C-alpha positions as CSV (number, residue, x, y, z in Angstrom):
1,M,16.2,-12.8,14.8
2,N,16.9,-9.4,15.6
3,D,14.0,-8.6,18.4
4,N,15.0,-5.1,18.4
5,I,14.1,-2.6,14.8
6,K,14.8,0.3,14.1
7,I,14.2,3.1,11.1
8,T,16.1,5.6,10.9
9,Y,16.3,8.0,7.8
10,P,18.6,11.0,7.7
11,S,18.3,14.1,8.9
12,S,14.7,12.8,9.5
13,E,12.7,13.3,13.3
14,K,9.4,11.6,14.5
15,V,6.8,14.0,14.6
16,Y,3.7,13.8,15.9
17,M,0.2,16.0,15.2
18,N,-2.6,16.2,17.5
19,G,-6.4,15.8,16.6
20,R,-8.8,18.3,16.5
21,I,-12.5,16.4,17.4
22,Y,-9.6,13.9,19.6
23,P,-7.3,16.1,21.0
24,D,-5.3,12.8,22.5
25,L,-4.9,11.6,18.6
26,R,-1.2,11.4,17.9
27,V,0.1,11.6,14.4
28,G,2.7,10.2,13.5
29,M,5.0,12.0,10.4
30,R,8.7,11.9,9.4
31,R,10.2,16.0,9.8
32,V,12.9,16.0,7.0
33,S,15.7,18.8,8.2
34,L,17.2,21.3,5.4
35,T,20.6,23.3,5.6
36,P,20.3,27.1,4.9
37,T,20.8,28.3,1.0
38,V,23.8,30.0,1.0
39,T,24.8,32.9,-1.0
40,I,27.0,35.6,-2.1
41,E,27.0,39.0,-2.1
42,N,29.1,41.4,-2.0
43,G,32.1,39.2,-1.1
44,E,30.1,38.6,2.2
45,K,28.1,35.0,2.4
46,K,24.0,35.3,3.3
47,M,22.2,32.1,4.8
48,T,18.7,31.7,4.2
49,E,17.1,29.0,6.0
50,N,15.1,26.7,4.6
51,A,11.3,25.3,6.3
52,P,11.5,21.4,7.0
53,V,9.6,19.3,5.1
54,Y,6.6,17.0,6.1
55,V,6.9,13.4,5.0
56,Y,4.1,11.2,5.1
57,D,5.3,8.3,7.3
58,T,4.3,4.7,7.2
59,S,7.2,3.1,9.3
60,G,5.1,3.3,12.6
61,P,6.8,3.2,16.2
62,Y,9.9,1.5,14.7
63,S,11.5,5.1,14.3
64,D,10.4,6.9,16.9
65,P,13.7,6.3,19.5
66,N,11.7,6.6,22.1
67,I,10.1,3.3,21.6
68,E,11.1,0.4,22.2
69,T,9.9,-2.2,19.4
70,D,10.1,-6.0,20.3
71,L,9.5,-8.4,18.0
72,K,8.5,-10.8,20.5
73,R,6.1,-8.4,22.2
74,G,4.9,-6.7,19.4
75,L,3.8,-3.2,18.5
76,P,2.0,-1.1,20.7
77,K,-1.7,-1.5,20.5
78,L,-2.9,1.8,19.4
79,R,-6.2,1.6,18.4
80,K,-7.8,-1.0,21.1
81,P,-8.5,2.2,23.7
82,W,-10.8,3.5,20.3
83,T,-12.5,0.0,19.4
84,D,-12.8,-0.6,23.7
85,A,-14.7,2.5,23.7
86,R,-17.1,1.9,21.1
87,K,-18.0,-1.1,22.6
88,T,-20.9,-0.8,19.4
89,G,-20.1,-4.7,17.1
90,D,-20.9,-1.2,14.7
91,T,-17.7,-1.6,11.7
92,L,-16.6,2.0,10.6
93,M,-19.2,2.2,7.6
94,A,-21.7,1.9,9.6
95,L,-20.4,3.9,11.9
96,A,-19.5,6.7,9.0
97,K,-23.5,6.0,7.9
98,R,-24.9,6.8,10.8
99,G,-23.0,10.2,10.8
100,I,-20.3,9.7,13.4
101,I,-16.7,10.6,13.0
102,T,-14.0,8.0,14.7
103,Q,-11.0,8.2,15.7
104,E,-9.3,6.7,12.7
105,M,-11.4,9.1,10.1
106,E,-9.7,12.4,12.2
107,Y,-7.0,10.3,12.3
108,V,-6.3,9.9,7.9
109,A,-7.5,12.9,7.2
110,I,-4.4,14.8,9.7
111,R,-2.2,11.9,8.0
112,E,-3.5,13.0,3.7
113,N,-3.2,16.4,4.5
114,M,0.7,16.5,6.9
115,N,0.9,20.1,7.5
116,C,-1.0,21.9,4.9
117,A,-2.9,24.1,7.3
118,E,0.6,25.3,8.8
119,L,1.3,25.9,4.6
120,G,-1.8,27.5,3.3
121,I,-2.5,25.3,1.7
122,E,-6.1,24.5,0.3
123,T,-7.4,21.1,0.9
124,H,-10.8,19.0,0.8
125,I,-9.6,16.4,3.5
126,T,-11.4,16.6,6.2
127,P,-12.5,14.1,8.9
128,E,-16.1,15.1,7.6
129,F,-14.8,14.3,4.3
130,V,-13.3,11.5,5.4
131,R,-16.9,10.2,7.5
132,D,-18.5,11.0,3.8
133,E,-16.3,8.7,1.8
134,V,-16.2,6.3,3.6
135,A,-20.3,6.4,3.9
136,A,-20.6,6.5,0.3
137,G,-18.2,3.7,-0.2
138,R,-16.0,5.5,-2.0
139,A,-13.4,5.0,0.4
140,V,-11.6,2.4,2.3
141,I,-10.1,2.4,5.9
142,P,-8.3,-1.5,6.6
143,A,-8.8,-2.2,10.3
144,N,-9.6,-5.0,11.8
145,I,-10.5,-4.6,15.8
146,N,-7.8,-7.6,16.4
147,H,-5.3,-5.1,14.5
148,P,-5.1,-2.7,16.5
149,E,-1.2,-2.9,16.0
150,A,-2.1,-0.8,12.5
151,E,-2.3,2.8,11.9
152,P,-4.8,4.0,10.1
153,M,-5.0,4.8,6.6
154,I,-7.6,5.4,3.9
155,I,-8.0,3.9,0.2
156,G,-9.9,5.8,-2.1
157,T,-9.8,7.9,-5.9
158,N,-10.1,11.5,-3.4
159,F,-6.8,10.7,-1.6
160,L,-3.3,9.9,-2.1
161,V,-2.6,7.0,-3.9
162,K,-1.4,4.1,-2.1
163,I,0.6,1.5,-2.6
164,N,0.5,-2.5,-1.5
165,T,3.6,-4.9,-1.1
166,N,3.7,-8.5,-1.3
167,I,5.7,-11.2,0.2
168,G,5.7,-14.3,1.9
169,N,7.0,-18.1,2.1
170,S,6.3,-20.5,0.1
171,H,7.4,-24.7,0.5
172,Q,11.0,-23.9,-0.4
173,N,11.5,-20.4,0.7
174,S,11.9,-18.6,3.5
175,S,11.4,-19.0,6.9
176,I,9.5,-16.3,9.6
177,E,12.0,-14.3,10.9
178,E,13.1,-13.3,6.6
179,E,9.3,-12.8,6.5
180,V,9.1,-10.4,9.0
181,E,11.7,-8.7,8.3
182,K,10.7,-7.6,4.7
183,A,7.2,-6.6,6.5
184,V,9.1,-4.3,8.2
185,W,12.0,-2.8,5.5
186,S,8.5,-2.6,3.6
187,C,7.6,0.0,5.6
188,K,10.2,1.5,5.7
189,W,10.4,2.8,2.0
190,G,6.8,3.5,2.2
191,G,4.3,0.4,2.1
192,D,1.0,1.6,2.8
193,T,-0.7,-1.7,3.1
194,L,1.4,-5.6,2.8
195,M,-0.7,-8.7,2.1
196,D,1.1,-12.3,3.2
197,L,0.9,-14.3,0.5
198,S,2.5,-17.6,2.2
199,T,2.0,-20.8,0.7
200,G,3.8,-23.1,2.5
201,T,4.3,-24.5,6.4
202,N,3.6,-22.5,9.3
203,I,0.9,-19.8,7.5
204,H,-0.7,-19.3,10.9
205,E,2.2,-18.7,13.0
206,T,4.1,-16.7,9.8
207,R,1.2,-14.4,9.6
208,E,0.7,-14.0,13.1
209,W,4.4,-12.9,13.6
210,I,3.5,-10.3,10.8
211,L,0.2,-9.2,12.6
212,R,2.0,-7.9,15.5
213,N,4.1,-6.1,14.1
214,C,3.2,-4.5,11.5
215,P,2.2,-1.4,11.5
216,V,-0.2,-0.7,8.3
217,P,-2.8,-2.9,7.2
218,V,-2.3,-6.4,6.8
219,G,-4.1,-8.5,4.3
220,T,-4.1,-12.3,2.5
221,V,-6.0,-14.5,0.4
222,P,-7.8,-17.0,2.5
223,M,-8.1,-19.9,-0.4
224,Y,-4.3,-20.4,0.2
225,Q,-4.7,-21.8,3.5
226,A,-8.0,-23.4,2.7
227,F,-6.3,-25.2,-0.3
228,E,-3.7,-26.7,1.7
229,K,-6.0,-28.0,4.3
230,V,-7.5,-30.4,1.2
231,N,-3.4,-30.9,0.4
232,G,-3.7,-29.4,-2.7
233,K,-7.2,-31.0,-4.1
234,A,-9.0,-28.2,-5.8
235,E,-12.4,-30.8,-6.3
236,N,-12.4,-30.9,-2.2
237,L,-12.8,-27.6,-0.8
238,T,-16.2,-26.6,0.4
239,W,-18.0,-23.5,1.9
240,E,-17.2,-25.3,6.3
241,I,-13.0,-25.0,5.2
242,F,-13.4,-21.9,3.8
243,R,-15.4,-20.0,6.5
244,D,-13.8,-21.7,9.4
245,T,-10.2,-20.1,7.5
246,L,-12.2,-16.7,6.9
247,I,-12.7,-17.0,10.7
248,E,-9.5,-18.5,12.2
249,Q,-7.6,-15.3,10.1
250,C,-10.5,-12.7,11.1
251,E,-9.7,-13.5,15.0
252,Q,-5.9,-13.3,14.1
253,G,-6.2,-10.0,13.0
254,V,-6.2,-9.2,8.7
255,D,-7.6,-6.0,7.8
256,Y,-9.0,-7.1,4.3
257,F,-9.8,-10.8,2.4
258,T,-8.7,-10.9,-1.4
259,I,-11.7,-13.6,-2.0
260,H,-12.2,-14.0,-6.1
261,C,-16.1,-14.0,-5.6
262,G,-16.6,-12.4,-8.8
263,I,-16.5,-15.9,-10.7
264,R,-19.5,-17.5,-11.6
265,L,-19.5,-21.2,-13.6
266,K,-21.6,-19.3,-16.9
267,N,-18.4,-17.4,-17.0
268,V,-15.1,-19.3,-16.8
269,H,-15.5,-20.8,-19.8
270,L,-14.9,-17.3,-21.2
271,S,-10.9,-17.2,-20.7
272,Q,-11.0,-20.6,-22.8
273,G,-9.8,-18.8,-25.7
274,R,-7.1,-16.5,-24.2
275,L,-3.7,-16.2,-25.5
276,T,-2.6,-16.7,-21.8
277,G,-5.5,-18.5,-20.2
278,M,-5.8,-18.5,-16.6
279,V,-2.9,-16.9,-14.3
280,S,-4.7,-16.4,-10.9
281,R,-3.9,-18.8,-8.6
282,G,-7.0,-18.2,-6.4
283,G,-9.1,-17.9,-9.7
284,S,-7.8,-20.5,-10.8
285,I,-8.8,-23.1,-7.9
286,I,-11.9,-21.2,-7.2
287,S,-12.7,-22.4,-11.3
288,K,-11.6,-25.6,-11.1
289,W,-13.7,-26.3,-8.5
290,C,-17.0,-25.0,-10.3
291,M,-16.2,-27.1,-13.3
292,V,-15.3,-30.5,-11.2
293,H,-18.7,-30.2,-9.5
294,Q,-20.7,-28.0,-12.3
295,E,-22.0,-26.0,-9.3
296,E,-21.7,-22.3,-8.9
297,S,-19.0,-21.3,-6.6
298,F,-19.6,-20.9,-3.3
299,L,-17.3,-18.0,-2.4
300,Y,-20.7,-16.1,-5.0
301,A,-22.9,-18.4,-3.2
302,H,-22.5,-17.2,0.2
303,F,-21.2,-14.3,-0.2
304,D,-23.9,-13.0,2.2
305,D,-22.1,-15.2,4.6
306,I,-19.1,-13.6,3.8
307,C,-19.8,-10.1,4.6
308,D,-21.6,-11.5,7.7
309,I,-17.9,-12.5,9.0
310,C,-16.1,-9.8,7.8
311,A,-18.4,-7.6,9.8
312,R,-18.0,-9.2,12.9
313,Y,-14.5,-7.9,13.0
314,D,-14.7,-4.8,10.4
315,V,-12.6,-6.8,7.8
316,A,-12.9,-4.8,4.6
317,I,-13.2,-7.2,1.3
318,S,-11.1,-6.7,-1.6
319,L,-13.3,-8.6,-4.8
320,G,-10.0,-10.2,-6.3
321,D,-9.7,-10.6,-10.4
322,G,-9.7,-13.6,-10.5
323,L,-10.4,-13.7,-14.7
324,R,-7.6,-10.8,-15.0
325,P,-5.5,-11.1,-17.9
326,G,-2.0,-12.5,-17.3
327,S,-0.9,-10.6,-21.2
328,T,-1.5,-7.8,-23.2
329,H,-2.8,-9.9,-25.6
330,D,-5.8,-10.7,-23.1
331,A,-6.8,-7.6,-21.6
332,N,-10.5,-5.8,-21.7
333,D,-12.1,-9.2,-23.1
334,A,-15.6,-10.9,-21.7
335,A,-13.7,-12.8,-19.5
336,Q,-12.5,-10.2,-17.1
337,F,-15.4,-7.3,-17.9
338,A,-18.0,-10.3,-17.5
339,E,-16.7,-10.3,-13.6
340,L,-16.2,-6.9,-13.2
341,D,-19.9,-6.8,-13.4
342,T,-21.0,-9.5,-11.1
343,M,-18.2,-6.8,-8.5
344,G,-20.4,-4.4,-9.2
345,E,-23.2,-6.4,-7.8
346,L,-21.2,-8.3,-5.0
347,V,-19.8,-4.8,-3.8
348,E,-23.4,-3.2,-3.4
349,R,-24.8,-6.5,-1.3
350,A,-21.3,-5.7,1.2
351,W,-22.0,-2.1,1.5
352,A,-25.6,-3.2,2.8
353,K,-24.2,-5.1,5.4
354,N,-21.3,-2.7,6.2
355,V,-19.1,-4.1,5.0
356,Q,-16.1,-2.0,2.9
357,A,-15.2,-3.2,-0.3
358,F,-12.7,-2.4,-3.1
359,I,-12.0,-3.7,-6.4
360,E,-8.9,-5.4,-8.1
361,G,-8.1,-4.8,-11.7
362,P,-6.2,-6.1,-14.2
363,G,-2.3,-7.2,-14.3
364,H,-1.0,-6.4,-17.9
365,V,-2.8,-4.3,-20.2
366,P,-1.2,-2.3,-22.7
367,M,-1.4,1.5,-22.6
368,H,-4.1,2.5,-24.8
369,K,-7.1,-0.2,-23.5
370,I,-5.6,1.2,-19.4
371,R,-8.8,4.6,-19.2
372,E,-10.9,1.9,-20.3
373,N,-10.9,-0.4,-17.1
374,M,-10.6,2.7,-15.0
375,D,-13.8,4.0,-16.5
376,R,-15.6,0.7,-16.8
377,Q,-15.1,0.0,-13.1
378,I,-15.9,3.7,-12.0
379,E,-19.7,2.6,-14.1
380,K,-20.3,-1.1,-13.0
381,C,-18.6,-0.8,-9.2
382,H,-20.0,2.3,-8.3
383,G,-17.3,4.5,-7.5
384,A,-15.7,2.2,-5.0
385,P,-12.3,2.3,-5.3
386,F,-9.8,0.1,-7.7
387,Y,-6.8,-1.9,-6.5
388,T,-4.7,-3.2,-9.7
389,L,-1.4,-4.5,-10.3
390,G,0.3,-2.5,-12.4
391,P,-1.0,-2.8,-15.2
392,L,1.6,-4.1,-17.2
393,V,1.8,-2.4,-20.4
394,T,4.5,-5.1,-22.7
395,D,5.1,-8.1,-22.2
396,I,8.7,-8.2,-23.0
397,A,11.2,-7.1,-20.5
398,P,11.1,-9.9,-17.9
399,G,13.7,-8.5,-14.5
400,Y,12.6,-5.1,-15.3
401,D,8.3,-6.0,-14.7
402,H,8.5,-3.2,-11.9
403,I,9.5,-0.9,-14.8
404,T,6.7,-2.2,-17.2
405,S,3.7,-1.9,-14.6
406,A,5.2,1.6,-13.0
407,I,4.4,3.0,-16.4
408,G,0.6,1.7,-16.1
409,A,0.4,2.1,-12.8
410,A,0.7,5.8,-13.0
411,M,-1.5,6.2,-15.5
412,I,-4.6,4.3,-14.3
413,G,-3.3,6.1,-10.8
414,W,-3.9,8.9,-12.3
415,Y,-7.3,8.5,-14.1
416,G,-8.8,7.5,-10.1
417,T,-7.2,4.0,-9.3
418,A,-6.7,4.1,-5.1
419,M,-4.4,1.3,-4.3
420,L,-2.0,-0.1,-6.2
421,C,-0.3,-3.2,-6.1
422,Y,3.7,-3.2,-6.6
423,V,5.4,-5.1,-8.9
424,T,8.5,-6.3,-8.3
425,P,12.2,-7.0,-10.9
426,K,11.8,-10.7,-9.8
427,E,8.5,-11.0,-11.1
428,H,7.3,-14.1,-12.8
429,L,10.8,-15.1,-11.3
430,A,11.3,-15.5,-8.2
431,L,10.0,-14.2,-4.9
432,P,10.9,-11.0,-3.8
433,D,14.8,-10.9,-1.3
434,K,15.1,-7.8,0.4
435,D,16.2,-5.7,-1.8
436,D,13.9,-6.7,-4.4
437,V,11.1,-5.4,-1.6
438,R,12.6,-2.2,-1.8
439,T,13.4,-1.9,-5.3
440,G,9.7,-2.6,-6.0
441,V,8.4,-0.5,-3.2
442,V,10.6,3.1,-4.5
443,T,10.0,2.5,-7.6
444,Y,5.9,2.1,-7.2
445,K,6.1,5.2,-5.0
446,I,7.1,6.7,-7.6
447,A,4.2,5.7,-9.8
448,A,2.1,6.6,-7.2
449,H,3.3,10.4,-6.4
450,A,3.0,11.1,-10.0
451,A,-0.6,10.4,-10.2
452,D,-0.9,12.5,-7.1
453,L,1.0,15.4,-8.4
454,A,-1.3,14.9,-11.8
455,K,-4.6,14.4,-9.6
456,Q,-3.0,18.2,-7.8
457,H,-3.4,16.5,-4.3
458,P,-3.4,19.1,-1.9
459,G,0.1,19.4,-0.6
460,A,1.4,17.0,-3.6
461,T,4.1,19.4,-5.2
462,I,5.5,20.2,-1.6
463,R,8.7,17.4,-1.7
464,D,9.0,17.8,-5.5
465,N,9.8,21.6,-5.1
466,A,11.9,21.5,-2.3
467,L,14.1,19.0,-3.6
468,S,14.4,21.5,-6.9
469,K,15.1,24.1,-5.0
470,A,17.6,22.0,-3.1
471,R,19.1,20.8,-6.4
472,Y,19.6,24.3,-7.2
473,D,21.4,26.1,-5.0
474,F,23.8,22.9,-4.9
475,R,22.2,21.5,-1.6
476,W,23.7,17.8,-2.0
477,K,23.0,16.8,1.2
478,D,19.0,18.3,1.0
479,Q,18.3,16.3,-2.3
480,F,19.7,12.5,-1.1
481,N,17.2,13.1,2.5
482,L,14.1,14.8,0.8
483,A,14.4,11.5,-2.1
484,L,12.2,8.6,-1.8
485,D,15.7,6.7,-1.1
486,P,18.0,8.8,0.5
487,E,21.0,5.9,0.8
488,R,20.8,4.8,-2.7
489,A,20.8,8.5,-4.4
490,L,24.0,9.0,-1.8
491,E,25.6,5.7,-2.9
492,Y,24.9,6.0,-6.9
493,Y,26.3,9.6,-6.1
494,K,29.0,8.3,-4.2
495,T,30.1,6.3,-7.1
496,S,29.6,8.5,-10.4
497,N,31.7,11.1,-8.8
498,K,34.6,8.6,-7.7
499,T,34.4,10.1,-4.2
500,E,36.6,8.2,-1.9
501,G,36.4,8.7,1.9
502,E,33.7,11.6,3.4
503,F,32.8,14.8,0.8
504,C,30.6,17.8,1.6
505,T,27.5,16.5,1.0
506,M,26.4,20.0,1.5
507,C,28.5,21.3,-1.7
508,G,29.0,18.4,-3.7
509,P,32.4,16.3,-3.9
510,N,34.1,18.8,-5.9
511,F,33.5,22.4,-4.9
512,C,30.8,24.7,-3.2
513,A,29.4,27.6,-4.3
514,A,33.1,29.3,-4.1
515,R,34.6,26.8,-5.8
516,I,36.6,25.8,-2.8
517,S,36.8,21.6,-2.6
518,H,36.7,20.6,1.0
519,S,34.8,17.7,2.9
520,L,32.2,17.5,5.0
521,K,34.3,18.2,8.3
522,D,35.4,21.3,6.8
523,C,32.3,22.7,5.1
524,D,31.6,25.7,7.1
525,R,27.8,25.6,5.9
């Protein structure tokens, strides 16, 4: 394993913004430098400077040349001084309800706005607004006190649409080294949170390496590890085994748990008439337990106990959609909506214990049924953040499901979904490798940003306008550098223009504004 990983972006530098309430806050962002616009007026060359563009940055210390990273040592513990100083044991939600603005709340307000204030752009996102949204349950800041390496971020309808990436080893697949590398890789391309879905050997050790080296919140499905403990026999699961697994992962620092608490014994049969039955792994496990024992799920029966455990570590709960449709045929059926209604009950119980919670949504929904999902979730779940897998709008494109799902993701993000779980080209076919992660993340950044534009999020148009102007000015280098994937844009550009060696990325491979062919080293712009 390469212990010293660094992340770089072309023509970019790591910069920090300070807080107003907490002046010692240093909120990391990426500043992209642009080249001047060159015009010819009366035979004279005129150069007009273009202001740099600030970009939301998920790469953490890996992109700061002044911080030495070491995977064996882990990342700096950014949040430890904040949590140590409180000494109250309160969750962020409890503090928000008491009117207290924490460092995390100001941090995410600065992050969300980037440099709106400097550009004169009005924004509603203040530290006070963040506190209000967290107190009301409309937004979640996943931040386990035992994962101080993670930089605070926020999930909520009134904020930037976020994306989650899934990684994890299986019995036959990747190593710990590969999963850590994929985690950092995900952060490079813009993944806002990361779920470790490991099911094979070394689950605890894999998770430990990821947590200590991940600058974004990490989620898990605790049922996967509990299932391993009973050798894959669902009927042998117990509340005690699940509880101990939950505590183990809280102690390590997991920031949020997907728990399929919404499955009720009375609702399991509703999936039997489906074309594709029950496709959620966690949902299938707990449903089998219910049917074998003919009892209410211990996840539902012990939900208050789950909340008490999560509150001790300030872990958020992602109420899992175990009855989500696995095909467009089954979308918006009685099983799916019965579970959603139960989630509405559970989210209020979580809030009563000052536990942050969000709601997971469906994976396969045709376009004309997407809006109903968002509207019903808002109504039944009292405005809690919605987190959806896609949704995939058609089932006929294996190998291209990042596209079928991004269509639905952009739509539901526009309607109000707060976080999108990425889908990769290999979805349904194989576990993702590094290139699959890259494609999935960038595809979902497109969907999320498209939703931000449609929602008219403060400052959302800045990057688009800067890139459009660069394109109009023939500033090729700036086009690439402002893109979501600068390296691939440059690669495709060189290939499509059959350019060999170095060429002028400012003016293009064949000509500049004066129609003079030259290379980058000969460019005088």
